[in-house]
C-alpha positions in Angstrom: 29.7 2.5 14.5 33.2 -0.1 14.2 34.0 -2.2 11.5 33.2 -5.2 12.9 29.9 -4.1 13.4 29.4 -3.0 9.9 30.4 -6.3 8.7 28.3 -8.3 10.9 25.2 -6.3 9.5 26.3 -6.6 5.9 26.9 -10.4 5.8 24.9 -11.7 8.5 22.0 -9.5 10.0 18.5 -10.8 9.1 19.8 -13.7 6.9 18.3 -17.1 8.4 20.0 -19.3 5.7 18.0 -22.2 7.2 14.7 -20.8 6.4 15.7 -21.0 2.7 17.9 -24.1 1.8 20.7 -22.8 3.5 21.4 -20.8 0.5 24.4 -18.3 0.9 22.6 -15.6 -0.8 18.9 -14.6 0.1 16.4 -15.9 -2.6 14.2 -13.5 -4.4 10.8 -14.0 -3.0 9.0 -13.5 -6.2 5.4 -13.2 -5.2 2.5 -11.0 -4.9 0.9 -12.3 -1.7 1.1 -15.0 0.8 -1.4 -17.8 2.1 -2.9 -18.6 5.2 -4.1 -21.9 6.9 -6.1 -20.4 9.7 -8.9 -17.4 9.5 -7.6 -16.2 12.4 -4.1 -15.3 11.0 -5.9 -14.0 7.9 -7.8 -11.8 10.6 -4.8 -10.5 12.4 -2.6 -9.8 9.2 -6.0 -7.6 7.9 -5.9 -6.0 11.5 -1.9 -5.1 11.5 -0.3 -6.1 7.9 2.9 -4.2 9.3 3.2 -7.5 11.4 3.4 -10.0 8.9 3.7 -10.8 5.1 0.0 -10.8 3.6 0.6 -8.7 0.1 4.0 -7.5 -1.2 2.7 -4.0 -1.7 3.3 -3.8 1.8 5.9 -6.6 3.3 8.2 -9.1 1.7 10.7 -11.4 2.8 13.6 -10.4 0.4 12.9 -6.7 0.9 12.8 -6.9 4.7 16.2 -8.6 5.0 17.3 -5.1 3.1 15.4 -3.1 5.2 16.4 -4.7 8.5 20.0 -4.1 7.4 19.4 -0.6 6.7 17.7 0.1 9.8 20.7 -1.4 12.0 23.2 0.9 10.1 21.3 3.9 10.8 21.1 3.1 14.2 17.1 2.9 13.8 14.2 0.7 15.0 12.5 0.4 11.7 13.1 0.8 7.9 10.6 1.2 4.9 12.3 0.7 1.4 10.6 2.7 -1.5 11.0 2.6 -5.1 12.7 5.9 -5.3 14.3 8.4 -3.0 11.4 10.7 -4.0 8.8 8.4 -2.8 10.4 8.3 0.8 10.5 12.0 1.0 7.0 12.5 -0.3 5.8 9.7 2.3 7.9 11.2 4.9 6.7 14.7 4.7 2.9 13.7 3.9 2.8 11.9 6.9 3.6 14.6 9.2 1.6 17.5 8.1 -2.0 18.8 7.3 -3.7 21.6 5.8 -2.7 24.5 7.9 0.9 23.4 8.7 4.2 24.9 8.1 7.5 23.4 7.3 10.9 25.2 7.7 13.3 23.6 5.0 16.9 24.0 3.8 17.6 26.2 0.9 17.6 24.4 -2.5 16.8 20.7 -1.7 17.1 17.9 -3.8 15.2 18.9 -7.0 12.2 16.8 -6.5 11.9 17.6 -2.5 11.6 21.4 -4.0 9.2 20.4 -6.7 6.7 19.0 -3.8 7.6 21.8 -1.5 6.8 24.5 -4.4 4.1 23.0 -6.4 2.1 20.1 -4.3 1.7 21.3 -0.7 0.6 24.4 -1.6 -2.3 22.9 -3.1 -3.2 21.4 0.4 -2.4 24.8 2.4 0.9 24.2 3.7 3.4 26.5 3.9 7.4 26.2 3.3 9.7 28.6 4.4 13.3 27.8 3.0 16.6 28.9 5.1 20.2 29.1 4.9 20.7 25.9 7.3 24.1 27.0 8.4 23.0 29.1 10.9 20.9 27.4 13.4 19.4 31.0 14.0 17.9 31.1 10.8 16.0 27.8 11.7 14.8 29.7 15.2 13.8 32.5 13.1 11.8 30.4 10.6 9.7 28.3 13.2 6.1 29.3 13.6 3.5 28.1 15.9 1.9 25.7 13.1 5.7 24.6 12.0 5.6 20.7 11.9 8.5 19.7 10.0 12.2 20.7 9.8 13.4 19.4 6.7 17.3 19.1 6.5 19.8 17.9 3.5 23.5 17.5 4.9 25.6 17.8 2.9 23.6 19.4 -0.1 24.7 17.7 -3.4 25.5 20.8 -5.3 26.8 23.5 -2.6 27.5 21.0 -0.1 26.2 23.4 2.8 25.8 21.4 6.2 23.4 21.8 8.9 24.7 21.1 12.5 22.5 17.9 13.2 22.7 18.1 17.0 21.8 21.9 17.3 18.5 21.4 14.9 17.8 18.0 16.9 17.7 19.9 19.9 15.9 23.0 18.8 13.4 20.8 17.3 12.8 18.6 20.2 12.3 21.7 22.5 9.5 22.9 20.0 8.2 18.9 19.6 8.6 19.7 15.8 9.4 16.4 13.5 12.8 16.5 11.9 13.7 14.7 8.5 17.5 14.8 7.1 18.0 13.6 3.9 21.6 11.8 4.1 22.1 10.4 0.7 25.2 12.1 0.4 27.1 10.4 3.3 25.0 6.7 3.7 25.0 5.5 7.1 28.4 4.6 7.3 29.5 8.0 7.1 26.8 9.5 8.8 24.1 8.7 11.4 21.6 11.7 11.8 19.5 9.5 14.6 22.6 9.5 16.7 22.4 13.5 16.8 18.8 13.3 17.5 17.0 13.5 14.2 13.5 11.5 13.6 13.5 10.5 10.4 16.5 9.7 8.0 15.9 9.0 4.3 18.5 8.5 1.1 18.3 7.7 -2.3 19.5 4.2 -2.3 20.1 4.4 -5.9 23.4 5.5 -5.3 26.2 4.1 -3.0 23.9 1.5 -1.6 23.4 0.0 -4.8 26.4 1.2 -6.1 25.7 -0.3 -9.6 23.8 2.4 -11.5 21.2 -0.3 -12.2 18.2 0.2 -9.4 16.2 3.1 -8.4 15.5 3.1 -4.6 15.0 4.8 -1.1 14.9 4.4 2.0 13.5 5.5 5.1 14.7 5.1 8.8 13.3 6.4 12.2 11.0 4.8 15.2 8.7 1.9 14.9 6.0 3.9 15.7 6.5 6.4 13.1 7.5 3.8 10.5 4.3 2.0 11.2 2.2 5.1 11.0 3.6 5.8 7.4 3.6 2.5 6.5 -0.3 1.9 7.2 -1.1 5.5 5.5 1.2 6.7 2.5 3.5 3.9 1.9 0.4 1.3 1.1 -2.0 3.9 -0.4 0.8 5.0 -2.8 2.1 1.5 -3.5 5.5 3.0 -3.4 7.6 0.3 -2.2 10.2 -1.7 -3.9 10.2 -5.1 -5.8 11.9 -8.1 -4.3 14.1 -8.3 -7.4 15.3 -4.8 -6.8 15.7 -5.5 -2.8 18.1 -8.7 -3.8 20.0 -6.1 -6.4 20.3 -3.4 -2.9 21.2 -6.2 -1.1 24.2 -7.6 -3.5 25.4 -3.7 -3.7 25.0 -3.5 0.4 27.8 -6.2 0.4 30.4 -4.0 -0.9 29.6 -0.5 0.7 32.3 -0.3 3.2 34.7 -1.4 0.2 33.5 0.9 -2.1 33.2 4.0 -0.2 37.1 3.6 1.3 38.3 3.2 -2.2 36.5 6.2 -3.7 37.2 8.4 -0.8 40.9 7.4 -1.4 40.7 8.2 -5.0 38.5 11.3 -4.2 41.5 12.9 -2.5 44.1 12.5 -5.3 41.6 14.1 -7.6 40.5 16.9 -5.4 44.2 18.0 -4.8 44.8 17.7 -8.8 42.0 20.4 -9.5 43.0 22.5 -6.4 46.4 22.9 -7.9 45.3 23.0 -11.4 45.5 27.0 -12.9 42.1 26.7 -14.5 40.2 25.8 -11.7 38.9 28.8 -9.6 37.7 26.7 -6.7 36.9 23.1 -5.2 34.1 22.7 -2.8 34.5 19.5 -1.0 33.3 18.9 2.5 36.4 17.4 3.6 38.9 19.8 2.2 40.3 22.0 5.0 39.4 24.7 3.0 35.7 24.1 3.1 34.3 26.8 5.1 32.5 24.0 7.3 35.5 21.6 7.5 35.0 21.4 11.3 31.4 20.8 11.5 32.0 18.3 8.5 34.6 16.3 10.9 32.2 16.4 13.9 29.0 15.0 12.3 30.5 12.9 9.5 33.1 10.2 9.2 33.6 10.4 5.7 32.8 12.7 2.8 33.5 10.1 -0.4 33.3 11.0 -4.0 30.9 13.6 -4.9 32.2 17.4 -5.1 31.9 20.5 -7.2 34.3 22.7 -8.8 34.7 26.2 -10.8 36.3 26.9 -14.0 38.1 30.0 -14.8 36.1 31.0 -18.2 34.0 33.6 -19.9 32.6 31.0 -22.4 29.6 28.5 -22.2 31.2 26.9 -25.2 34.5 26.2 -23.3 32.5 24.4 -20.4 30.6 22.5 -23.2 33.9 21.6 -25.0 35.5 20.4 -21.4 32.5 17.8 -20.6 32.4 16.8 -24.7 35.9 16.1 -24.7 36.0 13.8 -21.7 36.3 10.2 -23.1 36.4 8.3 -19.5 34.2 10.9 -16.9 30.4 10.2 -18.4 27.8 13.4 -18.5 25.0 12.5 -16.6 23.0 12.9 -13.3 23.3 10.9 -10.1 26.3 9.6 -8.3 27.1 6.4 -6.2 27.8 3.9 -8.8 31.4 2.6 -10.2 31.2 4.8 -12.7 32.8 8.8 -12.5 30.0 11.1 -13.6 30.2 15.1 -14.3 27.3 17.4 -15.0 27.7 21.1 -15.9 25.7 23.6 -13.9 25.1 25.4 -17.3 23.6 22.4 -18.5 20.2 24.0 -16.8 21.2 27.7 -18.3 20.0 28.5 -21.8 22.9 29.6 -24.0 21.7 33.0 -24.2 21.4 33.3 -20.4 24.7 32.2 -19.4 26.7 34.9 -17.4 30.5 34.4 -16.4 29.5 36.5 -13.3 27.2 33.8 -11.9 29.4 31.6 -10.4 27.0 28.9 -10.5 27.0 28.8 -14.4 30.5 27.8 -14.3 30.1 25.1 -11.5 30.6 21.6 -12.3 29.8 18.6 -10.1 31.7 15.6 -10.4 31.6 12.1 -8.9 34.6 10.1 -8.3 33.7 6.1 -8.9 36.2 3.2 -8.7 38.5 3.8 -11.5 42.2 4.6 -10.5 42.9 8.2 -9.8 45.6 8.6 -12.5 43.0 7.2 -14.9 40.5 10.1 -14.1 43.0 12.7 -13.7 44.4 12.5 -17.2 41.1 12.3 -18.4 40.1 15.9 -16.8 43.6 16.9 -18.3 42.4 16.3 -21.8 39.3 18.3 -20.8 41.4 21.3 -19.8 43.4 21.1 -22.7 40.5 22.5 -24.4 40.2 25.6 -22.6 42.0 28.6 -24.0 44.6 30.2 -21.8 
């Protein structure tokens, strides 16, 4: 997708300004329901709520402007906007399984996807097999007669393992299996799974799409038939659509998406290069680093990698990792990513102190997100953290 097309989508698509007093920015249509003058029109709305504005739990004008843009960016026919990425995952999966079905999913997906796979779906007699998605043969071996979904997350947001979207899409189509891909890491600007034959694409709009750390939302795109099926069942029943105000904030964030991603990408290169050369860093894991094991696949299906990566500190002490993080003055210790602020989270935060084991590399792993600050500002703060680790 070229820059001109991206700009037209972000700045113009779906914005019929003559309908709202020629305002430059779309208004927040903060209403719960919509009026009808004819009984026949109301009847039609009851029969097909996906086709009109009836009640804002379903469709809302402000939300639909944002949804139209997201569908176009993904190269999809339609889009649903949820109040969280977790809700988008839940709806996409539940719409495509029934009791007795099976799912093949990548290892260690997003926390709440795995929670659903491990704790919720078994209650409905839906089984899940986890596979190392780096090898297409692992998916082939995991598929059963009752497999209905292949669930992907590429790159993974901790290990950054990739799946070959084209190969998985081809395999799934040959078996008539629905594919779902979490594309939160890349956004549609840096990866378009639908172009490779993936059926449903979801992402946490909380992150890069919004970009200001003040909205929680999720996006699901795909075919019109599939999205209407989800809309009429899981979406309306669970009541997980986003609010008009949140959609307005998402539109605001979307305006600068391409500029923010470009800035973050350039800064990330400098920060990664600094860390790779640091004597107290064992390894940096970043998809667009030439030393990344799946670098060629990353370059094939991703046009960018932006600001999220992991690195391993050389230390035998959990206290040194804690001191490193707690001494940072500008890089904030927090979950998520995609906002204006740089963030860090240590893997040992999920490990009890007595269970820390330096031989377990993930205990020494830190995940970092590079925000909009200057590279030297971030690097100087990292230097402050490294100064707390003994040689």
